N, C-alpha and C positions, 0 to 999 in steps of 0.2 A: 227792066230797070232802066229809068233815065240816065244817062250819063251825065258826069262833070259838063262835058264839052257843049253836049246838047242842051242843058241848062244855061249854060255863059250864052249859048246863040240864040237865046229867046230875049236876051236883053235887047232895048232898041226895037221888039218887035210891036206892030200893030197894037196888040193887047196890051204889050207892057207900057206904050206910048200913053196910051190912054188912061189907065190904071195909075201912071207916075203925074199925069196931070190932073186926076182927080184926086189924089193925094196930096199934092202941093196946093190943090184949092181948097181942101180941108184944114190943112195945119197951117196955111199960109207960110210955107217956107219955114216953119220953126225947125230950130235945131235944138240938140240938147248936148250937154256936156258931161262925160264921163272921166275919174278919177281914178287911179292905179293905187292900190292899196297891196302891200306885200306881207306876206305871211311871217308871223313871227311865232316861234314855237316855244311856251315858257321851259326851260330848261327842266324845272323842278317836278313838273306832273304832266309834260305834255300838253296842256290846254293852247287853244290856237288863238291869237288875235292879228286882226289884220289893222296894219298901219298905214297910215296913209302917205303916199311918195308923190311930193307935189309937183316934184320935177316932170310929170307924163302925163298928160290930159288928152283926150280924143272928142273932137265933135261932131255929132252926126246929125245928119237932115233926116228929118221924118215924123211919124204923127204918134203920140202917146194916148194910149187908154188905159182907165183902170177903173176895177170895180172892187166896191167893200163890202166886206162879209164880216157883220159884229158877230162878237164870241164872246161867251159867259163863262170861264172854266172856273173850277172850284179854287186854282191859283192867281188868277189874271182874268182880264175882263180888256179884250183887245179889238181893235179892226184889224183885221187880215186884208191887205191893200193887194190885188192881183194886178201886175202891170201888162199889158200888152203892147209892145214897141213895133211899130212899122216902119222896116227901113226902106229907104229907096233903092239903096245897092249894097248887096251882101258884102262887096269890097270893103264897105267903112268898119266891116266887123273882124276885118281879119286879125286884128290885134286881141279880139276877144277869143277867136277861134284857135290861134295857135299861141296863144299864154301858156305859162306853163303852170302848174297845180300851186306854186307859190305867189302867183300872181291873182289880184282877184281886181275887175273895174265896177265902181258904182256911180250910177246918176243919182240925181238930186233934184227931186219935182215936188213942189209944194211942200217942202220940209220932211218929204220921204225919201230915204235911201232905197235904191234898189239896184239888182242885178237880175242877171236870168238864168234860168237851169233847163231849159231847153229851147230849140226853134222848131214852129210846127206850123202845118197848114199850108206846105210850100206846093204851089202849082206850077211848075216849071216853064210852062208858057206863058205865064202871065209873070215870072220873074221878080215877085213880091215877097218880101221876107218878113215872117212874123216872130218875135222873140217875147218869151213869156217866162215871168219868175214872179213870186213875191216881195215886195217891199220887207226889208229889215224889219222882224220881230220888235217889239221893244224891250223883250227880256234879253235880246241878244246884242245889243246898243254897248254894252259893257265890252265887246268883243271888237268892235269896231273903234278904233283911235284915229284922232286927226293929228295928235302929237305922239313922240315915241313912248314906249312903255318905259314908265318909272319905278313900278311897284315890283320886284320879282319875288315876291313872298308866293308861298304856294297856294293853289285856289283849294284843292281838294284837302278832304280831312281825313283819308283811309292811307292805306301802305302802297299806294302806288309809286311815290318815289323811292320806295326799295326795291320794287320789281324793275325800274327804270334803268337803276343804276346798275342791276345784274345783267350786263349786255355784251359780256365777253365775247359768245359764241354767235350772236346775231342782233340786229337793233331790235328793240322792244318799245310798243306803242300801247298808248290807253286804246281800250275798246272804242270803236267808233271814231278814233283819230290817225289811223293809216294812211300815209301819203298815197295820193292818187296813183294809179297804177303801177303801185310798188310790186316788185320781182321778189320771189323767196331767195334765200332765206329771212325770216323774219318772225317776230312774235307778238301777238296782241295780249292784254291783259285785260278782263272784267272783274271787276271788285263788288261783291254781292254779301248781302247777310252781317253787316257792322253791326256789333254787340258790346257791349260792354262787360269786364270779366272782374270788377271791383266795384263796390256801392257808389265810391265819389272818386275824382282825380287826386292825386297828392300834389301839393304845391311846396316846393322847396324852397332853400333861402333866398333864391333869386327869383322868386314866383314861376319859375318854370310850369307848366300844366304836365304831370304825369298822369295818363289815363290808360290803363292796362286794356286792350281791345282785343276780338277778336275776330274774324271774319273769312270768306272764301275766296281765293285768287284762281280764276280760269285762267289758263294760259292757252292760248292757238298758237300754234306752230305751223307755218307753213314751209315745205323745203327741207325739212331734216330727216335720213333717214334714221333706221332705228337704233344703230348705234351711237350715233351724234345725239339724237332725243335723250339716250339714256346717259350721255354724257352730259349733258344740260342738267338733265334731273340730280346727276351727282354731283353737279356745280352747284346748284342751288341747296341740296342737303349741306355741302361743305360751307357756303356762306352761312346757314341758319346758326352755324357752332360759332360763329364770330361773337353771338349775342344780342344783335338786333331785333332779331325775331325766331319765333319758335315755330315747327311744325307740330301739328296735334293730330294727321291723321298718316297714313300710309300712302303717298301718291304714286301714280304708276301711268304711263303715257296711254293714250289709247286712242286707237287709228279712226278719225272722223271721215265722213263723207263728204266730197266736194266735187261735185261732175260737171260736164261741157257735152251737150249732146252734140255739138258740131265736130267734134273730135274723138268722141267715144273714151274718154280717158278719165280717171279720176286724180283729182290733185294729191299732193302729199302734204298731207293734213293731220295733224295729231292735236290733243289736247290733254293738259294735265292739269288737276283739280289739287289746291293746295288749301288745308285748313291751316290758318297761323293765328301766332298770337303776337302781340308785341306793343310796346309804350308809343304813344302819339306824339310824344316829344321825341322819341326816337327817330320817328319819321320827318320832323323838322329839322332836327341835326342833319340827317342824310341830306335834306333839301338843302341846307344852307350850303354844305359843300360843293354838291351841285352848280348852285349858283356861282360860288367862287371859280369853277374849275370851267364852266361852260363858256362857250363863244358869246358874241353878241346875238347871232342868230343860229338857232341850234335846229339845223333841218340835215338829219343825219343822211350819208350817202353810202350804204356799205353794199358790198359784193363779196360774200365770202368765196373761197377757191377750196375744191375738195381735192382729196388724191383719189387713187382709181379704190380705196376701199370707203371711201365717202366719209371720213373724218374731216373735219377743218381744220387745215394748216394755218393759212395766212389770210390776212384781208387784201383789198386791193391795193392798199396802201404799203403792202409788205410789211404790217407791224405783226408778232406774234398772237396769236389767241389762242385761248383756252382749247386742248385737245384731249383726246382719250386716248393717245398711242403713247 
């Protein structure tokens, strides 16, 4: 495997110099400006938005190519634009490479906003770097904001706000929106099978919409041993007695499989499926409470501490949390 040192030594090599000269001839010393966007997680349901931070920009010399794939889907007709950016110097991308998971750098070309998902086709002797990614899809533009987020109402129409509020033992995230490289313990919630349990909604004197609904919530847990997982189950069962939701099945923790061949181990992974019923108006009520109590930017940072029995006792801020002792 070529070392970083060997790769760096290739810069200003005869091959690199010739390629750089050709690149500058093609792109006519063109440069592109990238803008930093900071992550904002909507407290009520975990939806991710990216908000422009105009205080930070990067200008990088290089050549940009893009190809267009026209797609006609059942719910949208779009042009998927793949961007290939060839940089003269990888050092220009240091802020990309070392950016935190709550930062995103977006370029803008001919009205297309784009970022990169991978670096490819690196030949160390050439020391030419190709960054590749799709331009922002039209359906995703509602998540990219050039002004501060003003609408804090929930996006989802299911029970997700209920589950995000039940986080005494560990942080809970929506399925597919777990922070990058997060270490256990944590849980993610996947909602499926939303159905109505009454023929139509009830509208009260304030025109509040009351719809009795049912659905399945699959909670995937990492990092909890059996006794703490059972404590989490008891915690959810106790919470259901408050009247915001009811449980229609007999949930039980199930050991799931998550392997990594490099170290020959299995992760501590469990799943619990809850069949619940609730009024959608209750979900909105809980969401409003979360909005009031949430910080301006909600990016949880939680590391629970265990005693020698595996029980969760305190979090890293020394705040008491739920325990089965």
